[in-house]
C-alpha positions as CSV (number, residue, x, y, z in Angstrom):
1,M,0.0,0.0,0.0
2,K,2.8,2.4,0.9
3,Y,4.6,1.6,-2.4
4,L,1.3,2.4,-4.3
5,Q,1.0,5.7,-2.6
6,L,4.5,6.7,-3.4
7,S,4.1,5.6,-7.0
8,K,1.0,7.9,-7.3
9,L,3.0,10.8,-5.8
10,L,5.8,10.2,-8.2
11,V,3.3,10.2,-11.2
12,F,2.0,13.5,-9.8
13,S,5.4,15.1,-9.5
14,I,6.3,14.0,-13.1
15,F,3.1,15.6,-14.3
16,F,4.1,19.0,-12.9
17,Y,7.7,18.7,-14.1
18,M,6.5,17.9,-17.7
19,I,4.2,21.0,-17.9
20,T,7.1,23.3,-17.1
21,P,9.0,24.5,-20.1
22,V,12.8,23.8,-20.0
23,V,14.9,26.9,-20.3
24,I,17.9,26.3,-22.4
25,G,20.7,28.8,-23.2
26,Q,19.1,31.4,-20.9
27,D,19.9,32.8,-17.4
28,V,18.9,30.1,-14.9
29,N,16.6,32.7,-13.1
30,S,14.9,34.0,-16.3
31,C,11.9,31.9,-15.2
32,Y,11.3,34.3,-12.3
33,K,9.7,37.7,-12.3
34,A,9.2,39.6,-9.1
35,S,6.9,42.4,-8.2
36,K,6.0,44.2,-5.0
37,V,2.3,43.5,-4.2
38,A,2.1,45.0,-0.8
39,D,4.2,46.5,1.9
40,K,7.4,44.3,2.2
41,V,5.7,41.6,0.2
42,W,6.8,40.4,-3.2
43,A,5.2,38.0,-5.5
44,I,7.6,36.0,-7.6
45,V,5.9,34.5,-10.6
46,E,7.7,31.4,-12.0
47,S,6.8,31.0,-15.6
48,A,5.4,27.8,-17.1
49,S,2.4,26.7,-19.0
50,T,0.6,27.2,-15.6
51,P,2.6,30.0,-13.9
52,V,2.8,29.6,-10.1
53,N,3.2,32.2,-7.4
54,I,5.9,32.3,-4.8
55,Y,5.7,34.9,-2.1
56,V,8.4,36.7,0.1
57,V,7.2,38.4,3.1
58,E,9.7,40.5,5.0
59,G,9.7,41.4,8.7
60,K,12.2,43.0,10.9
61,D,14.3,40.0,11.8
62,S,13.6,37.5,9.1
63,A,11.6,36.9,5.8
64,L,9.2,34.2,5.0
65,I,9.2,32.3,1.6
66,I,5.7,31.0,1.0
67,D,6.1,28.0,-1.5
68,T,9.0,27.3,-3.7
69,G,7.4,26.8,-7.1
70,Y,8.3,24.2,-9.7
71,G,12.1,24.4,-9.0
72,R,13.4,25.3,-12.5
73,G,15.5,28.2,-11.3
74,D,17.9,29.1,-8.4
75,L,15.2,30.4,-6.1
76,K,17.5,31.0,-3.1
77,T,19.8,33.2,-5.0
78,F,16.9,35.1,-6.6
79,V,15.3,35.8,-3.2
80,K,18.6,37.3,-2.0
81,T,18.1,40.1,-4.6
82,L,14.9,41.1,-2.6
83,T,16.0,40.7,0.9
84,N,19.2,40.0,3.0
85,L,17.3,38.7,6.0
86,P,17.5,35.1,7.2
87,L,14.9,33.0,5.4
88,I,12.2,30.8,6.7
89,V,10.4,28.5,4.2
90,V,6.8,27.1,4.3
91,N,4.7,25.1,1.9
92,T,1.0,25.8,1.7
93,H,0.7,22.1,0.5
94,G,2.6,19.3,-1.0
95,H,2.0,19.6,-4.8
96,G,5.1,19.7,-6.9
97,D,4.4,23.1,-8.4
98,H,4.6,24.6,-4.8
99,N,7.5,22.6,-3.3
100,G,9.9,22.2,-6.3
101,N,12.7,24.1,-4.9
102,D,12.4,22.8,-1.3
103,S,15.7,20.8,-1.8
104,Q,17.5,24.2,-1.7
105,F,16.7,24.7,1.9
106,S,17.5,22.7,5.1
107,K,14.2,23.2,6.8
108,I,10.7,23.4,5.5
109,Y,7.5,24.2,7.5
110,A,4.4,22.3,6.4
111,H,1.3,20.6,7.6
112,P,2.1,16.9,8.4
113,G,-0.8,15.8,6.2
114,D,1.3,16.5,3.2
115,F,4.7,15.3,4.5
116,D,4.7,12.2,2.3
117,M,4.2,14.3,-0.9
118,I,7.0,16.7,0.1
119,N,9.4,14.0,0.9
120,A,8.7,12.4,-2.4
121,S,9.8,15.6,-4.2
122,F,13.3,15.6,-2.6
123,D,15.9,16.3,-5.3
124,R,19.4,15.4,-4.2
125,E,21.1,17.2,-7.1
126,K,19.5,20.5,-6.2
127,R,20.4,20.0,-2.6
128,M,24.1,19.4,-3.5
129,K,24.2,22.7,-5.4
130,A,22.8,24.6,-2.6
131,A,24.7,23.0,0.2
132,L,27.4,24.7,2.2
133,P,31.0,23.2,2.2
134,G,30.9,20.1,4.4
135,E,27.2,20.0,4.8
136,V,25.5,16.7,4.9
137,I,23.3,16.1,1.9
138,A,19.9,15.1,3.1
139,P,16.2,16.0,2.6
140,P,15.1,19.1,4.3
141,V,13.9,18.8,7.9
142,L,10.1,19.0,7.8
143,A,8.8,21.1,10.7
144,P,5.1,20.6,11.4
145,V,2.6,23.4,11.6
146,K,-1.1,23.4,12.6
147,D,-4.0,25.7,13.2
148,G,-2.9,28.8,15.1
149,Y,0.9,28.3,14.6
150,M,2.4,31.7,14.3
151,F,5.4,32.7,12.2
152,N,7.0,35.6,13.9
153,L,9.2,37.6,11.6
154,G,10.0,40.3,14.2
155,D,7.4,43.1,13.7
156,R,5.2,40.9,11.5
157,K,3.2,37.8,12.3
158,L,1.5,35.2,10.0
159,E,-1.0,32.7,11.4
160,V,-1.5,29.3,10.0
161,I,-5.1,28.3,9.2
162,E,-5.7,24.6,8.3
163,V,-7.8,24.3,5.1
164,P,-8.1,20.6,4.0
165,G,-9.6,20.0,0.6
166,H,-7.2,20.6,-2.2
167,T,-4.9,18.4,-0.3
168,H,-5.1,16.8,3.2
169,G,-2.5,19.3,4.6
170,S,-3.4,22.5,2.8
171,I,-3.0,25.7,4.8
172,C,-3.4,29.5,4.5
173,L,-1.4,32.1,6.2
174,L,-3.0,35.2,7.6
175,D,-1.3,38.5,8.1
176,T,-3.9,40.3,10.3
177,K,-1.9,43.4,10.9
178,N,-1.5,44.0,7.1
179,K,-4.9,42.4,6.2
180,I,-3.5,39.8,3.7
181,L,-4.6,36.2,3.3
182,F,-1.9,34.0,1.5
183,A,-4.3,31.2,0.2
184,G,-2.1,28.7,-1.6
185,D,-4.4,26.6,-3.8
186,N,-7.3,26.9,-1.4
187,T,-8.3,29.9,-3.4
188,N,-7.7,30.4,-7.1
189,T,-10.0,31.4,-10.0
190,I,-10.2,27.7,-10.7
191,V,-9.6,25.2,-7.9
192,W,-8.7,21.6,-8.6
193,L,-10.7,19.2,-6.4
194,F,-10.5,16.2,-8.7
195,L,-7.0,15.0,-7.8
196,K,-6.7,11.6,-6.0
197,D,-5.4,13.3,-2.8
198,C,-8.3,15.8,-2.5
199,Y,-10.8,15.6,0.3
200,P,-14.6,15.4,-0.6
201,L,-16.2,18.8,-1.6
202,E,-18.0,18.8,1.7
203,V,-14.7,19.0,3.5
204,Y,-13.5,21.8,1.2
205,L,-16.7,23.8,1.7
206,K,-16.0,23.8,5.5
207,S,-12.5,25.1,4.9
208,L,-13.8,27.9,2.7
209,Q,-16.4,28.9,5.4
210,K,-13.7,28.8,8.0
211,V,-11.7,31.3,6.1
212,E,-14.7,33.4,5.3
213,I,-15.7,33.8,8.9
214,R,-12.5,35.7,9.5
215,S,-12.9,38.0,6.4
216,N,-12.9,41.1,8.7
217,E,-9.2,40.2,9.2
218,Y,-8.0,40.6,5.5
219,D,-8.9,42.7,2.6
220,I,-7.0,40.9,-0.2
221,V,-6.2,37.3,-1.1
222,M,-2.8,36.3,-2.5
223,P,-3.6,33.1,-4.4
224,G,-1.3,30.2,-5.5
225,H,-1.8,31.2,-9.2
226,N,-2.6,34.3,-11.1
227,E,-3.4,37.7,-9.7
228,P,-4.5,38.9,-6.3
229,L,-8.2,38.5,-5.5
230,P,-10.7,40.6,-3.5
231,K,-11.9,38.8,-0.3
232,A,-15.5,38.7,-1.6
233,F,-14.2,36.1,-4.1
234,I,-14.3,33.5,-1.4
235,S,-18.1,33.9,-1.1
236,D,-18.3,33.1,-4.9
237,Q,-16.2,29.9,-4.2
238,I,-18.6,28.9,-1.4
239,G,-21.6,29.5,-3.8
240,C,-20.0,27.4,-6.4
241,V,-19.3,24.4,-4.1
242,K,-22.8,24.7,-2.7
243,S,-24.4,24.6,-6.1
244,I,-22.4,21.5,-6.9
245,L,-23.6,19.8,-3.7
246,A,-27.2,20.9,-4.2
247,G,-27.1,19.7,-7.8
248,T,-28.1,23.1,-9.1
249,C,-24.9,23.6,-11.1
250,S,-24.8,22.7,-14.8
251,P,-21.2,21.4,-15.1
252,V,-19.2,20.9,-18.2
253,P,-16.4,18.3,-18.8
254,Y,-13.0,19.6,-17.7
255,N,-11.1,17.9,-20.5
256,K,-7.8,19.7,-20.5
257,S,-5.7,16.6,-20.9
258,A,-5.7,12.9,-20.0
259,F,-4.7,13.9,-16.5
260,T,-8.1,15.6,-16.0
261,A,-10.2,12.9,-17.5
262,G,-13.5,12.5,-15.7
263,A,-13.4,15.9,-13.9
264,L,-16.3,18.3,-14.2
265,L,-16.2,22.1,-14.1
266,C,-18.8,24.3,-12.3
267,T,-18.9,28.1,-12.7
268,Y,-20.6,30.4,-10.1
269,Q,-20.2,34.2,-10.5
270,T,-16.4,34.6,-10.7
271,A,-15.4,31.4,-9.2
272,Q,-14.8,27.9,-10.9
273,V,-14.2,24.5,-9.4
274,A,-13.0,21.4,-11.2
275,Y,-14.1,18.3,-9.3
276,D,-14.5,14.6,-9.2
277,P,-18.2,13.8,-9.3
278,N,-17.6,10.7,-7.3
279,N,-16.0,12.6,-4.4
280,L,-18.6,15.0,-3.1
281,H,-19.7,13.8,0.3
282,E,-17.9,12.8,3.5
283,K,-18.1,9.2,4.3
284,K,-20.2,8.4,7.5
285,V,-18.5,6.6,10.4
286,N,-20.5,3.3,9.8
287,E,-19.8,3.3,6.0
């Protein structure tokens, strides 16, 4: 069983590797483009057929890297062009487009629910390139975070909010003082809920509602992909999931590739959810 789980993780990692273009004859960091999106917050977009966002949040004492992208460039060196502070790294979840450069760092914070996926993505070659002289080459230490964990960057704090759905260990990070929610793939214009490691839509709905309850603590949402979103977008996501569960949505096939075969797409206002029609409801205890 463990072997089968790791095999699925490997296939998933290969998929994300394959959809990323190989840069030949260009600067290794030409895949990155940084822009300042808030006070002491940079969004690094890593180019690919599906671009992904990496965030750098700077405090007084340290800076937090939120996700590490596909891993096609030298992220550690690129981040040093933005800040000279000591770096802390966190994964919002364990998918390969968000942890691809974890191997450059010695310690990664993440939810234990996604530890297996993150461990499966370890790249020894990248770790060797990033290692200090005499350093033991080993996978990064995975440090667990759960609901309420606080990253203290000095004069800036970010709170972990557990949001299972897209993966078992998905998290958001809330910067209450600056009113920003870093949402990972919990909130995107299109959210994938058809993957094998996704929870049922009923679980995802609870996660969205959990975040919406605290909407007075943030004004803007920094998603895992594409542009920042207004906080009202989460209400559209909730409406989308509710319409699927109620059977009032008129879905269309989400046929992007063989990888998405069988998935359906529901649209509600500005939000879209691609989902597995066979994974809607939580199983009861006696089932």
